[in-house]
N, C-alpha and C positions, 0 to 999 in steps of 0.2 A: 634659598631651598632646594628650588629645582635641578641650580645646577651642579648641587652636592651630590643629590640624588643617582645623576647623567652619570658624572666621575664615581661616585660608588659603585653603579651597574657595568661601568667599561673596565674598571679597576682593579675589582673583586671579582675573582676568577667563579666565585659560589652565586653572585647576585644573578646573571641570568639563569641559572641552572635551577635558583630558589622562587624565582619569577613564573620561569617554565611550571614548577611543579604546582606553586599558588594557584597559578590559572589554571591548570588543568583541575585540580581542586571545584574551584569556584565554578569553572564550567560544566563540571560533573551534576554541581547541584542545581545549576540552572537546567541542563539538561533532563534533569528525572522531574524536576517539578515544574516547570513552565510547559505548555502545550502548545506549541507553534512552530510552523516550520522553519523561518528564519532561525529560533535558537539552536535548533539543532548543526545547522551549518555553522554558526557562530561558534558555537560550542566544539565543535571539529577542529575549524580552521586558527583559533585564537591560539589554544596550548601547541598545535603544530606549527605555526609560526616560532613560538617563542622557543620550542628547543631547537628549529632551525636555526637559528640567529643566535643560540646559543654554539652549536655545534662550530657555525661560521667565527664566532670568536675564538675558540677555542683552537681552530686551526689559524686563526690569527696570531694567539701567541706562540704556539708551535714555530710559525715561520719567524715570529721574531727569536726565536731560543732561549724562549722562556717555558721549558721543558716541563716542567713540575707542574705549576699550574693549569699548563694548557693539557694535559694529559688527566689531573684532575676534571678540568672540565669537560674535555671531550667525553671521559668516563660517565662523569656526573649525567652529563645531556643525556647520554645513551642510555642511561640505568633510567631515567625520568622517561625518555621515549618509548621505552621496550613495556613499562609499566604500563604506561598511557594507550599503546597500543593493545596491549592485555587484556586492560579493562575495556578499553573500546568496542572491542570483538564480542566481548560478554554482554554490553550495553547492548551495541546493535542487534545482536543477535534475540535477545528478549525484550527490547523495546517495544511497548504496548501499542506507539501510536503511528498510524498511518496517514499521510498527510497529502495523499491524494484527492479527497473532498476538496480540501482546502485550495488546492489547486486548479479545481475544475468544479466551479461554481456554476450553481444556475444559471445558464444566461437568459436576458429578458426574450420575449415575442415568440419563445418555442411551447408551443402545445404539450401540456405532458398529463400523465396519471397519478395516482396514488394508490400504493398497493391495499388492497382491502384486509378488514381483520378476521381472524379464522369463523368460520361460520357463517359467513353474509354473501346469500345470494347474489351470481352475475346478472346481468341482461347482457352480455356480450353478442355479438353476431356471429355468425359459422367461421370457424380457424382464429379468430381473434383473441389473444392472451387474456386469461385473467388470473394478476397476481396478487398473490396473499403474502402477510405476513406472517415471518416464523414466532419462534418464543423467543429471539433475539433479533435486533436490527440486526441487516446483512444478510438475515437468515430467511429462505421463502420458498414458497411452492404453489404452483398453479395447476389450474386446471384449461379448456380449450374443447370449443366445440366442434368436430368436424362430420365431413362426410365424405362420401364418393374416393374411399380411401382404398389401395389393396394389403394386403398382409406388410407388414415392416414396422417400422419405430418411428415417431415424433421425439426431437428434442429442443432445445433451447441454446440462440449463442447470442451474446447480449455484446455491448459496445457503447463506451463510453460517447455522448452525444458531441462533444464539441470537437474531440479529435479522433474521434474513430477507433478510440485505442478498446482491442478485447479486453474483459474483462471474465478473469478465472477459468480462460477457456482452456486448461489443461482438465478439470474436474468437471466445469458446467454440461461438459455434453454427455458423461455418464451419467451424473447426478441425476439429472431431468429429462432423462431417456422414458420413453413411456412405449409401451409393446402393445400392435396392433395383431389381436391374433388370429381373428378372423376379417377378411374385410366387410368394408361400410360402406353401404351403398343403399343410396335415396335417401333413408332416415337419419339425422345427424345422431350423432352417439358424442357425451360429455366426456373426455378423458381426465384422468388426473392422476398425478403422484399416488404410489400405495401407501396404505395409511402408515403415519409416523418415516416416512420419507421425505427429505428437502434437500435444497440446493444453498449453498451458501455463496456470497459474490464478497471476495478477500479484498478488493481494492478499498482502500477509504476507511474512516472511523465511524463511533456513534457520532451523531451531532452535525456529521459534515456532509449533507445532503448531496449528491448531483442528477443528472439526467443519464438514463441507458436506455438504449435501444435494443429492446429483446427481440429477438426472431424466430421463429418458430420453423422449426426445418423438418422435412418429411426424407426419408429413406428405406424404398423396398426392399423387400426380403428379394425379391427375382434380380436382385443386384442393378437395378438402372440407377439413372443417375439420381444425385438427392438434387430437391428441388426446396425453395423457401416459400412457403405458404401464407405466412403473413410476418407484421411489424407492429410494434408498438412501444411507445417510450413512458416510462416510471422515473419518478424520483425516487430515490432508494439511496440508502447508507452503508456503508462496509461493514462486515463483522468485525471487532475488534479482540484481539485475541487477548 
């Protein structure tokens, strides 16, 4: 039986094409139904290899002067490959899962904090970042108590702890920015984002927590060099689109 299937695969021009098509359909259903990082890689790799093998066998037929079947096999393989690339591109564009959290699990031995729920008061020290959960996992806001700062603004930077990967760097700066309109002298002042405003960490998915180091930075209006005021590690989740 096994020998018959192998012979059928190599002797019939349409067999490798059909295998590539069927493997693509099966992997498509695995891709959209199973949420795991290796599934994504395997679901892309298997149909790709099936198409490559089918193209190779089609070229081999042409070299053996089997022009009719070789041309049909090449055309069928290219058609399946084109359809796979087109559908795969659409899936990747709208793919809802981000496996960042699965690849960066919470390491042992690292002390971390948990974001507070909305409205819960904090007992933070000067310059200590207090992170709050927003309306969905991955959406946050914060406040901080500061003193002895001239006019300017504070903002956040965030990094994944184990590999120091910047998180949502292009948006986090301006989404977390808080303006200091008047110099703060001696008396501490609590600063927070304006009402209804928050920031989003896009790396990761709901249910896949990892550790992020949030850094508080200050940039003066006078044009001086920006400086880091503090940092604090939180266990967070990314926002799932």
